[in-house]
C-alpha positions as CSV (number, residue, x, y, z in Angstrom):
1,X,-95.4,-41.4,104.4
2,X,-92.1,-42.1,105.7
3,X,-89.2,-39.2,105.0
4,X,-86.1,-40.9,104.9
5,X,-83.3,-38.1,104.6
6,X,-80.8,-38.2,107.4
7,X,-77.0,-38.0,107.8
8,X,-75.2,-41.6,107.7
9,X,-71.6,-41.3,107.9
10,X,-71.4,-38.0,105.9
11,X,-73.6,-39.5,103.3
12,X,-77.2,-38.6,102.8
13,X,-80.0,-41.2,103.1
14,X,-82.4,-40.8,100.6
15,X,-85.7,-42.1,99.9
16,X,-84.5,-45.3,98.1
17,X,-82.9,-46.2,101.5
18,X,-79.3,-46.1,99.7
19,X,-76.3,-43.4,100.5
20,X,-75.7,-40.9,98.1
21,X,-72.6,-41.2,96.1
22,X,-69.8,-39.1,97.6
23,X,-67.4,-37.4,95.2
24,X,-65.2,-40.4,93.4
25,X,-62.1,-38.7,91.5
26,X,-61.4,-42.2,90.2
27,X,-64.6,-42.1,88.4
28,X,-63.9,-38.8,87.3
29,X,-60.9,-40.0,85.7
30,X,-62.5,-42.4,83.6
31,X,-65.1,-39.5,82.5
32,X,-61.7,-37.3,82.1
33,X,-60.8,-39.6,79.2
34,X,-63.0,-37.4,77.1
35,X,-61.7,-34.1,78.1
36,X,-58.0,-35.2,77.5
37,X,-58.1,-33.8,73.7
38,X,-58.4,-30.0,74.8
39,X,-57.8,-30.0,78.6
40,X,-55.2,-33.2,79.2
41,X,-56.1,-35.9,81.6
42,X,-53.8,-34.0,84.4
43,X,-56.0,-31.0,83.2
44,X,-52.8,-29.5,81.6
45,X,-54.8,-27.9,78.4
46,X,-53.2,-29.2,75.2
47,X,-54.9,-26.5,72.8
48,X,-54.5,-22.8,73.3
49,X,-57.9,-21.9,73.7
50,X,-58.9,-24.4,76.4
51,X,-58.1,-23.2,79.9
52,X,-55.8,-25.4,82.5
53,X,-58.1,-27.2,84.8
54,X,-56.1,-29.3,87.0
55,X,-55.9,-28.2,90.3
56,X,-58.8,-26.0,89.9
57,X,-61.1,-25.7,93.0
58,X,-63.7,-28.3,92.7
59,X,-66.3,-26.0,93.6
60,X,-65.6,-23.6,90.8
61,X,-65.0,-26.4,88.2
62,X,-68.5,-28.2,89.7
63,X,-70.0,-24.7,89.2
64,X,-68.8,-24.0,85.6
65,X,-69.7,-27.5,84.2
66,X,-73.0,-26.9,85.5
67,X,-73.5,-23.7,83.8
68,X,-72.7,-25.3,80.7
69,X,-75.0,-28.2,81.1
70,X,-78.1,-25.7,82.4
71,X,-77.3,-23.4,79.3
72,X,-76.4,-20.6,81.9
73,X,-73.0,-20.6,79.9
74,X,-72.6,-21.3,76.5
75,X,-69.9,-22.8,74.4
76,X,-69.8,-25.0,71.1
77,X,-68.1,-27.8,72.8
78,X,-68.7,-27.4,76.3
79,X,-72.6,-27.4,76.1
80,X,-72.7,-30.5,74.2
81,X,-70.2,-32.3,76.4
82,X,-72.1,-31.7,79.4
83,X,-75.4,-32.1,78.3
84,X,-74.4,-36.0,78.6
85,X,-73.2,-36.0,81.7
86,X,-75.0,-36.5,85.0
87,X,-74.7,-34.4,88.3
88,X,-72.7,-37.3,89.8
89,X,-70.5,-37.6,87.1
90,X,-69.9,-33.7,87.0
91,X,-69.1,-34.0,90.8
92,X,-66.6,-36.8,89.6
93,X,-64.6,-35.4,87.1
94,X,-64.5,-32.1,88.7
95,X,-63.2,-34.3,92.1
96,X,-60.7,-35.5,89.6
97,X,-59.0,-32.3,88.2
98,X,-59.3,-30.7,91.6
99,X,-57.1,-33.9,92.8
100,X,-54.4,-32.1,91.1
101,X,-52.2,-29.6,92.7
102,X,-51.4,-26.4,90.3
103,X,-47.8,-25.2,91.2
104,X,-47.1,-21.7,89.7
105,X,-44.2,-20.1,89.6
106,X,-43.4,-16.6,88.3
107,X,-40.6,-15.5,85.7
108,X,-36.8,-14.7,87.2
109,X,-36.9,-10.8,88.0
110,X,-40.3,-10.6,88.5
111,X,-41.8,-9.1,91.6
112,X,-45.3,-10.2,92.9
113,X,-46.0,-6.8,93.8
114,X,-46.0,-5.9,89.8
115,X,-49.1,-8.2,89.6
116,X,-52.7,-6.6,88.3
117,X,-54.2,-5.5,91.7
118,X,-57.5,-5.8,90.5
119,X,-57.1,-9.3,90.0
120,X,-55.0,-10.9,93.1
121,X,-57.5,-10.6,95.8
122,X,-59.0,-13.7,93.8
123,X,-56.8,-15.2,91.3
124,X,-53.3,-14.4,93.8
125,X,-50.3,-12.9,92.0
126,X,-49.2,-16.0,91.1
127,X,-52.4,-16.9,89.5
128,X,-53.2,-19.6,91.8
129,X,-56.9,-18.9,93.0
130,X,-57.4,-17.7,96.5
131,X,-61.2,-18.7,96.5
132,X,-63.1,-21.5,95.8
133,X,-65.3,-20.0,93.2
134,X,-62.7,-18.5,91.2
135,X,-60.1,-19.9,88.4
136,X,-56.7,-20.1,88.3
137,X,-55.0,-18.3,85.8
138,X,-51.3,-19.3,86.1
139,X,-49.9,-20.3,82.8
140,X,-52.8,-19.6,80.7
141,X,-52.6,-18.5,77.4
142,X,-52.7,-14.8,77.0
143,X,-55.2,-15.0,74.5
144,X,-57.5,-17.0,76.4
145,X,-57.2,-14.5,79.2
146,X,-58.1,-11.7,76.7
147,X,-61.1,-13.6,75.3
148,X,-62.6,-14.4,78.9
149,X,-62.1,-10.6,79.9
150,X,-63.6,-9.2,77.1
151,X,-66.5,-11.4,76.8
152,X,-67.2,-9.7,80.8
153,X,-66.6,-6.6,79.4
154,X,-69.0,-7.3,76.6
155,X,-71.5,-8.9,78.5
156,X,-71.2,-12.2,76.9
157,X,-70.4,-13.5,80.2
158,X,-71.7,-12.5,83.1
159,X,-70.5,-12.3,86.7
160,X,-71.6,-10.3,89.7
161,X,-67.5,-9.4,90.4
162,X,-65.5,-10.2,86.7
163,X,-68.4,-8.1,85.0
164,X,-67.7,-5.1,86.9
165,X,-64.2,-5.2,86.8
166,X,-63.8,-6.1,83.3
167,X,-66.1,-3.2,82.6
168,X,-63.4,-0.8,83.6
169,X,-60.7,-2.1,81.5
170,X,-59.5,-1.1,78.2
171,X,-57.7,-3.8,75.6
172,X,-54.3,-2.8,76.6
173,X,-55.1,-3.2,80.2
174,X,-56.9,-6.3,79.3
175,X,-53.3,-7.3,77.6
176,X,-51.3,-6.5,80.1
177,X,-53.5,-8.8,82.8
178,X,-53.2,-11.7,80.4
179,X,-50.1,-11.5,79.7
180,X,-48.7,-11.2,83.2
181,X,-50.4,-14.6,83.9
182,X,-49.7,-16.3,80.8
183,X,-46.0,-15.7,81.8
184,X,-46.0,-17.7,84.7
185,X,-45.0,-21.1,84.7
186,X,-47.2,-23.8,85.7
187,X,-46.9,-27.2,86.7
188,X,-49.9,-29.4,87.0
189,X,-49.0,-32.9,89.2
190,X,-51.3,-35.6,90.7
191,X,-51.6,-34.9,94.5
192,X,-50.4,-37.4,96.7
């Protein structure tokens, strides 16, 4: 029996003898057509209850989509959508949205030193993630951020860092965080 796992030009050679497909943003663009109603084709959300996903780290997007697919994270729409996607399609659509740049601008007269200190080490003062496994928060609707923080606080969502941070926030502090990031101007542009 021959084991055919070897690295060839950056791809894996699998038992069938064909290289594993690399992430393909153009294939992901096609898949993103079913995401556009809520998240927009460029990842700028079209409805307040959906997050902006353009310019998010690919690793974060892929992990969230796989969590919806596996049932580790539940949402009435996302669980249904991801159930129909293969792992390759999830990688491709994550690559499409990650191929965009998220540009954040703080409002005039606002100093980044005033940003929520519990948040900046992962999400940045301007809401652009500084970690591959944390989402951007720039320009999100405040009710979306508020809802997600309360879900972490109540145990409806579980994350080793966010659950702990949210457990120490009262409603007023959650609203301050939500308002801070919702006031940041966000622009999403396709990377060149």
